[in-house]
N, C-alpha and C positions, 0 to 999 in steps of 0.2 A: 286614110287615117281617121280614126274615130275622134271627133271633136266634142268637147264638153260644152255643148251649146247652152244658151240661156234657157232655163226651164228644165234641164235634164235633172233627174232625181239620182241621188247617190245614197245608197244604203250601205252603211259601215256597221258590220255586225260581227259577233262571235257567238258562242253558245249560250251566253247569258245576257247580252245587251245588244240592242240595235238602235242606231241613230239614222233617221231619214232626213236627208238634206235636199234642198232644192238649189240649183245654181242660179243665182241672181246676176252673175257676171257673165263672162263668155269663156271661150276655150283657152284664150291667152291669159286672162286674169279671172279665175273662178272666184265667186264669192258665195260660199256655201251658207245657207240659212237653215237652221233646224226647223223641220216641219212636224216631227213626231219622234218620240223616244219610247221604246219598249224595253223592259227589263224583266228578268226572270230570277227569282230568288232560288239559287241552286247550291245548297251547302255541299261541302266536300262529301265524297262517297262514304267516308268513315262515319259521318253523322247521319247518313241515310240508311245504310245497311247494317243491322245489328246482329244477324245470324252468321254463324261460321258456315263455310261451304258444306253442302250436303255430301253424302257418300252414296255410291251406287254399288250394289253387289252384282257379280256376274254369274251367280248360280253356284259357284264353287265355295266351299267353306273358307271363311276368313279372307277371301280375296275380293277386293273392290277397288274403286277409284274415286277420287274426289271430284264432285261436280264443280264446274267453274262458277265462282261467285258473280252475281249480277252487279254490274257497275252502274249504280243508279245515277251517279253524277253524269256519266257519259250518255246514258239513256235520256236524261232530262235535257242535255244539250241538243240531242237529235230531235226530241220533241219540240223544243224551242225553234230550231231551224225549220222544221215542218210547218209550225204555226206562222213563221215569217213568210213562207211560201204562200200560205193561204191568205194572209194579210195582204201580200203584194197583189194577189189575184183580185181581191176585193177593191183595192185602191186603183188597179189598172182598169178594172171593169167600170169604175166610176169616172174614169177619164182623168185621174189626178196626175198622170204622167204619161209622156209619149216615148221617152228615152230614159234608159235606166243603166246605172253602173252599180255593180255589187262588189263590195270589198269585204272579204271574210277569209278566215283561215281555211286551208284546204279541207279539213274535216267538216266545217260548217257548210262550205260550198257543196261538198259531196252529199251531205244530208239534205240539202235544199233542192238540188237538181231534180231528182226524180219527182218532186212534188210541185215544181213550178209548171203552172198552167201554160199552154201554148200562147195564150194572149200575153202573158208576162215574158216568156222566152222571145217572142217577136220584138219586144221593146228593149231587150238587153243589148247594149253596144259594147260592154266590156265587163269582164269579171277579173278581179285582182286578188290572187291568193295571198292575202297578207292580213295581219292582225293590227288594226289601227284604232280600235275602240278606245284605248286609253290615251290617245294623242289629242292635243288641242287642235281646234279647227284649222289653224293656219298650217300646221304640219300635215294634216289630212290633205289640204289643198295642194301642198308642195308634192306630196306623194302622188296625187292624181296627175298633176302635170308631168312628173317624171315618167309615169306609165304611159301617158298619151303621146309622149315625143319619141 
């Protein structure tokens, strides 16, 4: 069983916010203290993309298809997740943590995974595919305990 030992870092993230906690308690009674917070101002896509989707012709008169519109909001969430992976590498390389739990929605985890350095991957003891960024710390602690038992 993966225990949430004293000193374990817990990153609770989504595509726009990340909270970095350190467990000052133990596996039975975690006490999460905020060590860092990262946020990304990511307005809704309707405020980022102003153009209508383009059209592509296929060489025949009057026949074409609409090009898919870029979802800037989704792209920015993916960039934020990639940036988190880079930040985790820098923190791991500096020896800030030895054990790591990542809590994030499946889409964010999926965007982070290909960018997580081997040094970070080796420290991950648990990934939890949930959105907990809007919860108070005591609720995050309860969710962690539920996942670990």
